C-alpha positions as CSV (number, residue, x, y, z in Angstrom):
1,X,-68.8,22.9,4.9
2,X,-69.1,24.3,1.4
3,X,-66.5,23.4,-1.2
4,X,-64.1,26.2,-2.0
5,X,-60.9,28.0,-1.1
6,X,-60.5,29.7,2.3
7,X,-57.7,31.9,3.5
8,X,-56.5,31.5,7.1
9,X,-54.8,34.6,8.5
10,X,-53.1,35.1,11.8
11,X,-51.2,38.1,13.1
12,X,-47.5,38.1,12.2
13,X,-47.9,34.8,10.3
14,X,-48.1,34.3,6.6
15,X,-51.5,33.4,5.2
16,X,-52.4,29.8,4.6
17,X,-55.0,28.5,2.2
18,X,-57.4,25.5,2.8
19,X,-59.2,24.0,-0.2
20,X,-62.3,21.8,0.5
21,X,-63.6,19.6,-2.2
22,X,-66.1,16.7,-2.6
23,X,-65.7,13.8,-4.9
24,X,-68.2,11.0,-5.8
25,X,-71.3,13.2,-5.2
26,X,-74.0,12.4,-7.7
27,X,-77.6,13.3,-8.3
28,X,-80.4,11.0,-7.4
29,X,-80.7,8.1,-9.8
30,X,-83.7,5.9,-10.7
31,X,-83.1,2.2,-10.5
32,X,-85.1,-0.7,-11.8
33,X,-86.4,-3.1,-9.1
34,X,-84.1,-6.0,-8.6
35,X,-83.7,-8.9,-6.3
36,X,-81.7,-8.0,-3.2
37,X,-78.3,-9.7,-2.9
38,X,-75.6,-10.1,-0.3
39,X,-73.7,-7.1,-1.7
40,X,-76.5,-4.6,-0.9
41,X,-75.1,-3.8,2.6
42,X,-71.8,-2.9,1.0
43,X,-73.4,-0.8,-1.7
44,X,-75.2,1.2,1.0
45,X,-72.0,2.7,2.5
46,X,-70.6,4.1,-0.8
47,X,-71.0,7.8,-1.2
48,X,-69.3,11.1,-1.6
49,X,-65.9,11.7,0.1
50,X,-64.3,15.0,1.2
51,X,-60.8,16.1,0.1
52,X,-58.9,18.8,2.0
53,X,-55.8,20.4,0.7
54,X,-53.9,22.6,3.1
55,X,-51.5,25.0,1.4
56,X,-48.7,26.2,3.6
57,X,-46.9,29.5,2.7
58,X,-43.6,27.8,1.6
59,X,-42.0,29.2,-1.5
60,X,-39.4,27.5,-3.6
61,X,-36.9,29.1,-6.0
62,X,-37.7,26.6,-8.7
63,X,-39.3,23.1,-9.2
64,X,-35.9,21.4,-8.6
65,X,-35.8,23.0,-5.1
66,X,-39.3,21.8,-4.4
67,X,-38.5,18.3,-5.6
68,X,-35.5,18.2,-3.2
69,X,-37.7,19.4,-0.4
70,X,-40.1,16.5,-1.1
71,X,-37.3,14.0,-1.4
72,X,-35.9,15.0,2.0
73,X,-39.3,14.3,3.6
74,X,-39.6,11.1,1.7
75,X,-36.5,9.9,3.5
76,X,-37.4,11.3,6.9
77,X,-40.7,10.1,8.3
78,X,-40.5,12.4,11.3
79,X,-40.1,15.5,9.2
80,X,-42.9,14.4,6.9
81,X,-45.2,13.9,9.9
82,X,-44.3,17.3,11.2
83,X,-45.6,18.8,7.9
84,X,-48.8,16.8,8.4
85,X,-49.2,18.0,11.9
86,X,-49.0,21.6,10.8
87,X,-51.6,21.0,8.1
88,X,-53.9,19.1,10.5
89,X,-53.8,21.9,13.0
90,X,-54.9,24.4,10.4
91,X,-57.7,22.0,9.3
92,X,-58.9,21.7,12.8
93,X,-58.9,25.5,13.3
94,X,-61.1,25.7,10.3
95,X,-63.4,23.0,11.6
96,X,-63.7,24.8,15.0
97,X,-64.6,28.0,13.2
98,X,-67.2,26.2,11.1
99,X,-68.6,24.6,14.3
100,X,-69.2,28.1,15.8
101,X,-70.3,29.7,12.5
102,X,-72.9,27.0,11.8
103,X,-73.9,26.6,15.5
104,X,-73.5,22.8,15.0
105,X,-72.1,21.0,18.0
106,X,-71.5,17.9,16.0
107,X,-68.7,19.4,13.9
108,X,-65.6,18.1,15.6
109,X,-61.8,18.1,15.1
110,X,-60.2,15.3,13.2
111,X,-57.2,13.1,14.0
112,X,-54.5,11.8,11.7
113,X,-56.0,8.4,11.6
114,X,-59.4,9.6,10.3
115,X,-58.0,10.2,6.8
116,X,-58.3,7.5,4.2
117,X,-55.2,8.9,2.3
118,X,-52.6,11.4,3.4
119,X,-50.3,13.0,0.9
120,X,-47.6,15.6,0.9
121,X,-46.3,17.4,-2.1
122,X,-46.0,20.7,-4.0
123,X,-47.6,22.4,-7.0
124,X,-48.1,25.7,-8.7
125,X,-50.8,28.1,-7.6
126,X,-53.5,27.1,-10.1
127,X,-52.8,23.4,-9.6
128,X,-53.2,23.6,-5.8
129,X,-56.3,25.8,-6.1
130,X,-58.0,22.8,-7.9
131,X,-56.4,20.2,-5.5
132,X,-53.8,19.1,-8.1
133,X,-50.1,18.5,-7.6
134,X,-46.9,18.8,-9.6
135,X,-45.5,16.0,-7.5
136,X,-46.8,14.3,-4.3
137,X,-46.3,11.2,-2.2
138,X,-48.6,9.2,0.0
139,X,-47.7,8.8,3.6
140,X,-48.5,5.6,5.6
141,X,-50.0,5.9,9.0
142,X,-47.1,6.4,11.5
143,X,-46.3,3.4,13.7
144,X,-47.5,3.7,17.3
145,X,-45.2,3.2,20.2
146,X,-44.9,-0.2,21.7
147,X,-47.6,-0.9,24.3
148,X,-48.2,-3.6,26.7
149,X,-50.8,-6.2,25.7
150,X,-53.0,-5.1,28.6
151,X,-53.0,-1.5,27.3
152,X,-54.1,-2.7,23.9
153,X,-57.0,-5.0,25.1
154,X,-58.1,-2.8,28.1
155,X,-59.8,0.0,26.0
156,X,-61.9,-2.7,24.3
157,X,-62.9,-4.1,27.7
158,X,-63.7,-0.6,29.0
159,X,-65.7,0.2,26.0
160,X,-67.8,-2.9,26.4
161,X,-68.2,-2.3,30.2
162,X,-69.5,1.3,29.6
163,X,-71.9,0.2,27.0
164,X,-73.2,-2.7,29.1
165,X,-73.6,-0.5,32.2
166,X,-71.1,-2.4,34.2
167,X,-68.9,0.7,34.4
168,X,-69.6,4.4,34.4
169,X,-67.2,6.7,32.7
170,X,-65.9,9.5,34.9
171,X,-66.8,13.0,34.1
172,X,-63.2,13.9,34.6
173,X,-62.2,11.6,31.8
174,X,-64.2,13.4,29.2
175,X,-63.2,16.8,30.4
176,X,-59.5,15.8,30.4
177,X,-59.8,14.8,26.7
178,X,-61.2,18.2,25.9
179,X,-58.4,19.9,27.8
180,X,-55.8,17.8,25.9
181,X,-57.3,18.7,22.6
182,X,-57.3,22.4,23.5
183,X,-53.6,22.2,24.5
184,X,-52.7,20.5,21.2
185,X,-54.6,23.2,19.3
186,X,-52.9,26.0,21.3
187,X,-56.3,27.1,22.6
188,X,-54.8,28.1,26.0
189,X,-57.9,29.8,27.4
190,X,-60.1,26.9,26.5
191,X,-57.5,24.4,28.0
192,X,-57.3,26.4,31.2
193,X,-61.1,26.2,31.7
194,X,-61.4,22.6,30.7
195,X,-58.5,21.5,32.9
196,X,-60.0,23.4,35.9
197,X,-63.3,21.6,35.4
198,X,-61.5,18.2,34.9
199,X,-59.6,18.6,38.1
200,X,-62.7,19.7,40.1
201,X,-64.6,16.7,38.7
202,X,-61.8,14.3,39.5
203,X,-61.5,15.5,43.1
204,X,-65.2,15.2,43.5
205,X,-65.5,11.7,41.9
206,X,-62.4,10.1,43.4
207,X,-62.6,8.8,46.9
208,X,-59.6,7.9,49.0
209,X,-61.3,4.6,50.0
210,X,-61.2,3.5,46.4
211,X,-57.4,3.3,46.4
212,X,-55.8,-0.1,46.1
213,X,-53.6,-1.5,48.8
214,X,-49.8,-1.5,48.6
215,X,-47.5,0.6,46.4
216,X,-50.2,1.1,43.7
217,X,-52.5,2.8,46.3
218,X,-49.6,4.9,47.6
219,X,-48.8,6.2,44.1
220,X,-52.5,7.0,43.5
221,X,-52.7,8.8,46.9
222,X,-49.5,10.8,46.1
223,X,-50.8,11.8,42.7
224,X,-54.1,12.9,44.1
225,X,-52.5,14.9,46.9
226,X,-50.4,16.8,44.4
227,X,-53.4,17.6,42.3
228,X,-55.2,18.9,45.3
229,X,-52.3,21.2,46.0
230,X,-52.7,22.6,42.5
231,X,-56.4,23.3,42.7
232,X,-56.2,26.9,43.9
233,X,-53.5,27.9,41.4
234,X,-55.4,26.3,38.5
235,X,-58.6,28.1,39.5
236,X,-56.8,31.4,39.4
237,X,-55.5,30.6,35.9
238,X,-59.0,29.7,34.8
239,X,-60.3,33.0,36.1
240,X,-57.6,34.8,34.2
241,X,-58.6,32.9,31.1
242,X,-62.2,34.2,31.5
243,X,-61.0,37.8,31.6
244,X,-58.6,37.2,28.7
245,X,-55.7,38.0,30.9
246,X,-53.8,34.7,30.8
247,X,-50.0,34.9,31.3
248,X,-48.0,32.9,28.6
249,X,-46.2,31.0,31.4
250,X,-49.5,29.5,32.5
251,X,-49.3,27.1,29.6
252,X,-46.6,25.1,31.4
253,X,-48.7,24.8,34.6
254,X,-51.8,23.8,32.7
255,X,-49.8,21.2,30.7
256,X,-48.3,19.7,33.8
257,X,-51.6,19.4,35.6
258,X,-53.2,17.8,32.5
259,X,-50.4,15.3,32.4
260,X,-50.7,14.5,36.1
261,X,-54.5,14.0,35.8
262,X,-53.9,11.7,32.9
263,X,-51.3,9.8,34.8
264,X,-53.6,9.4,37.8
265,X,-56.4,8.0,35.6
266,X,-53.9,5.8,33.8
267,X,-52.6,4.4,37.1
268,X,-56.2,4.0,38.2
269,X,-56.7,1.7,35.2
270,X,-53.4,-0.1,34.7
271,X,-51.7,0.2,38.0
């Protein structure tokens, strides 16, 4: 994406600005021949980095008010992360638009953990336009919820199993992730279609005979039966999405089905 300032407009919403910049980009240099050293591999990974500044349409009466706003978020990690979530959503909207405009399927959305540094702050118009701040603070990566040791190690085992061919990833797993992302991005029509495909794939891939014995198997069967009962209604929602006639209340139905598919797949893995 070319460096520059881009305006994001939505109906009934104040305009936002996204500023893209690149640092560390240099022209091609000529080097004298030299003996290779053990540091060559590290040198090969250095290169330009991208900086993104998302300007939200907040206005402050004066610099003291802005400083108090920043101080409040400095003492409230949840409120600070809420600001980051709003900015990240706008960034991902821009990336989705760039993916379509450039016809490049490899342009993908970014998660919070992909950033090397995350800052929140305030500044005057000219400062922000050139990615400068009057005052800003860096935010550490938020702590993740406590997970069982098995849940931490299992993704590594699954990753190795898929790569080695010992296990095949379900089509429903990939489609579910796409539906979740669309829900997080408020792309309801996309989410409806992806969820419908995910459910259809899951019901085709999952056989009753694969269930474990005992209570674990009973829970799996119960989840799958509930999902089967939702197949028709989700298909109708997906059809409405195609005709751009989706009812707002459909969001709750889609979200619940996505959560139940995720729970089924989680129980299939962890029990």
